[in-house]
C-alpha positions, -999 to +999 in steps of 0.1 A: +196-582-282+214-548-279+230-531-311+262-550-322+290-525-321+314-525-350+345-509-356+357-505-394+390-493-410+388-456-421+407-466-456+397-466-492+396-504-493+368-507-467+343-485-487+325-516-501+318-531-468+306-495-456+283-492-484+270-527-484+263-523-443+247-488-448+223-503-478+212-534-457+186-541-430+215-551-405+224-514-403+195-508-380+213-536-355+247-520-357+264-491-340+294-486-362+324-461-359+355-459-381+393-459-372+426-472-379+435-507-381+456-505-348+425-488-331+401-517-344+422-542-328+424-523-294+388-519-291+380-552-298+406-566-276+395-543-246+358-551-253+349-516-265+334-532-296+320-564-305+333-571-343+362-552-359+380-554-392+413-565-374+448-568-385+455-605-387+484-603-367+466-590-339+442-617-336+462-644-318+468-620-290+430-618-284+416-635-252+388-651-276+381-646-313+360-660-341+357-648-377+327-628-380+327-625-420+334-644-448+353-612-461+387-595-457+412-571-470+431-596-487+455-599-520+462-626-546+487-604-562+499-567-559+477-549-532+497-514-540+484-503-505+511-518-484+546-514-496+582-507-487+592-472-503+628-465-505+651-446-528+678-472-522+677-510-534+669-534-510+705-546-502+714-512-492+688-505-466+701-498-432+669-484-416+634-493-423+606-470-408+573-488-400+537-473-404+522-482-368+488-481-380+488-520-385+506-545-368+503-570-397+523-549-421+548-542-396+552-580-387+549-586-425+579-565-433+598-578-407+591-615-418+599-609-457+632-588-447+646-618-426+632-648-447+629-636-482+647-605-489+676-616-465+682-582-449+690-568-416+679-531-414+671-517-384+633-511-379+619-480-363+584-462-360+577-439-388+566-404-378+565-389-414+600-379-416+620-375-448+635-406-461+674-401-466+699-425-486+700-462-474+663-455-455+630-468-464+593-469-451+566-491-450+532-473-458+498-486-457+463-480-468+456-446-484+491-433-474+506-460-496+484-451-526+493-413-522+530-422-523+529-442-555+556-426-580+574-405-553+602-430-548+627-449-571+618-481-555+587-499-545+583-532-529+547-543-526+543-567-496+516-589-509+532-595-541+567-606-521+547-626-497+532-646-526+564-648-543+579-660-509+552-686-500+531-692-531+502-685-509+476-654-510+473-632-480+447-614-459+459-583-441+428-577-421+397-599-412+362-593-396+366-607-361+344-609-330+355-613-296+323-632-285+299-658-299+271-639-317+239-650-330+239-670-366+211-648-376+232-616-372+262-631-387+240-644-418+228-609-422+262-591-418+277-614-444+247-607-468+255-568-463+293-573-470+286-594-500+263-567-514+291-540-510+316-562-526+293-568-556+285-531-561+321-515-558+315-488-585+286-477-567+300-477-533+332-455-547+305-431-564+286-428-531+321-423-511+333-395-538+302-377-536+302-376-497+336-369-494+337-341-519+364-360-540+385-368-511+402-398-525+439-407-521+443-410-558+425-403-591+390-417-593+399-445-621+429-455-600+407-459-569+382-481-589+410-502-605+425-507-569+394-520-556+383-541-582+416-556-593+442-551-561+420-559-532+406-595-530+379-594-508+367-632-502+379-646-472+385-683-483+405-712-472+435-703-492+437-670-473+430-684-440+458-709-447+480-680-457+472-663-422+479-695-405+513-695-424+521-661-413+512-664-378+536-696-375+565-673-389+555-648-363+567-671-335+602-662-348+599-628-334+601-621-296+578-591-300 
């Protein structure tokens, strides 16, 4: 069998996965690239890659999919790295700019705005512009961590989802676009599990390799990985994803 092509996300929260893969025997059976969540989804849909860490909102549009891992980028409380930032309270928002790097976050913001916050702002693509009065922006991943404390209001989208539904959430899941051998999937999941069980070592390795290029202080990054990201892709999170997919049917996009 040829090497399995994998695309992973280039965010801090993926570091444990990358560490686990690179420190396992399955690394020899993988050709791996790193990119944004949107590109991960695009490459999986087009067949350029076999397995990707895909935003869950993009999965229903795949011609074929199967979950390839027992792990995800999930949350059972505040996630910190997916948030709506504004200097205006929710009820005064007229425009919300959306980070296009992840379809999940874009659609989750719209679901929460309509169904939970009961607001109807205009949604526009975010291009790094300055946020004015009555405006907000949804930022994800490392950008969200870098913007902590820069706005007077910050609304955590995972926390809002849990308050709205009572269910945990998964932002991205390891997904394949074809059936893969069970032996590979077992080895792949063992690698992911190893990384999740060695978060401090994974962060140390990244910190040294990247010459301290972290989106936040080291201790903040460690707390984020250990306390905010919840990696197991369990049945509760899968039920949350299904609930999310059902709510997306209300949006003609």
